[in-house]
Residue, then its C-alpha position, 0 to 999 in steps of 0.5 A: m332284066p327289067e325291073r332289075s339293077y346293078d345298084s340303087a341308082g341303076q346306073y351299073r355301065y358295064g356287061f357281057q365279061g365285064q365291058e363298057k355299054d355304049n349306049e349312044i349307038k344303039g339305046e339302052g343297054n343294046s351295046l357292048n363297046f369293047a376297044y376293038r370292035v362292038h358288040d350287040p349282046r340283042l343278037g349276040r354277035f359283033l358287029s365287025v371282025d376282029p382285028l387280028t383275022s389274018s394272023y389266024p385265018h383257023n378261026s373265024p373272023y366273028a368268033f369271041s374267044e374261040n367260042r369259050v365265052t365262060n371261062s375266057i375273056e376278052l383282054e382289054g386295057l392294056e396300058a401304059v402312061d404317055l411319059v409326056s402328056g399323062k394320057q393312056i395309051k393302048m398298047g394292043s395285045q403281043a399278036e399286035l405287038k408282033v405285027l408291028k411294021s420294023n419301022d413302027y415305034s409308035l407306042w414307045k413314042d413319048m419315050l424318046q420325046w421325054e428327055k427333051s422336054a420341061k420336066y424331065k429337064a426340071v427333075y434332072d436339073e433338081a436331081d443334079k446338084g452334086r449327086i449326078l455326073d453325066q445326062q445320058e441322052m440318047d442321041w449321043a449313044y453310040s449303038d444304032e440299036l434301040n431296043t424296045d420292050y412291051y412287059a404285062v401282068n393282067i389282074t381280075k382281081l388284087p390280093t386280099g384287102m389291097t386296093q389298086a394303090g396299095l398294090y402299087d405302092h408294094i410293088r414299087k417299094n419293093i420292086g427290088d424283091f420282084m427281080d432275079p438276085s443272079i442277074a441285079t439286085f436293087t438298092p437305092h443310091t449311096d447319096f443318103t437322099s435317095k432312101n428316103l425320097w422312095n420311101s416317100s409318097n414321091p420318089t421323083g429325084a431318088i437315085m437308085t442303083f442296079h448291081n450286077l447287070m454287067d455293071d452296077a448302073a444309076v438310074l434317075t427317078s425321072q418321073a413318078g405318079s399315082n401308078h406310075w414311075v420312070f427310070t432313067p440311067v444317068g453316071t453318077a460318081w460311085d457308078w459311073e456311067h451306064p451302059l445303057a441310055g434309054h426310059r424305062e416306064f413301070g405302072l399298075t393302070d386301072n383299065g376301067n372294068s374290074t382288071f388291072t395291068f401292071y407292066t413295063r416297057g422300056v426305049d434304050m441302047m447301049w451307051d458308047m463305044e466300050d459297052w457296045i463292044y463287051n456286049k457283042t464280044q464279050t458276051g455274045g449280045r446276051f447284055f438285052n436277053q439278060a435285060d428279058k429274063l430280068w423283066n420276065t421274072v419281075m412279071d412271073k414274081a409280080v403273078k406270083y405275089i398276087n395269087d398266093n396272096g388272094g388276087s388272081a393274075t397272068k402274064t399276058h405280054n412279053f414281048r421284045r425287039v430291035i429296030d434301026w436307030e438311024d434309019d426308022v427313028c425320026d429325025e425329030d425324035k432323036 
């Protein structure tokens, strides 16, 4: 409103539904830049159609939240961190992920490139000093089925008294408490170094172990930052080989509109022939189904923790699919 501002400097950049104003388009306060279309507050109209129009023919292509503007929000900024560049990746909505082409792995491409990077090799070489038995690179894996997934929670209010950093730190250090113990439990590796690393401010190099998921399975914390970390399967003298090759990222990102996203995404495949046969014949192909239940449990428990402690969160993504490693993944990414 004229003569009023959100703060003393009058520089508040956000408008309808917390979306950032794009003053360069139509002048001061006259345009809001949603991630997928631009909104003109003067007209109360979007200037472009919803990109998911073809998936929802029963709705107007110019509709917003099915016309429920007071109790629904446009879910934006559901982002992951590019493991190589450090930039954030727009993962898109659940509906957008479901209509990806069968050979489109672009949202996980950085994860395939991660183990080829100098940064990864440096972390692995440092951790390999007597603690790792086997490096399980994806192009050495037996399976030709690549699992890609993304699970996410949208947080519109942080728990009482918690900052983003505080919530991230709590979830990371206590991630085992967010798992279903009937599927897997989670502890530091028995190398006397990993526990201290995991509980420090920088857990890079910590080796952690998942128990009871077909086998005890060790993972190297191959990357960690202020809002995300990455697990990479490795073999150790205590746990032997991990049944998977791949990478799994967890993170808590700021969406820039007073909301946050907690997520996990992964690329992985069965590591050796014995694991592949066991998964196919003895468990009916249920390994990835069990993993799917595990990550859904993590998201559900994260929602419960946030809501029980004065915050507000809902699960937005539960996406998993398998693509063909030989046919659908480009040679340069193998």
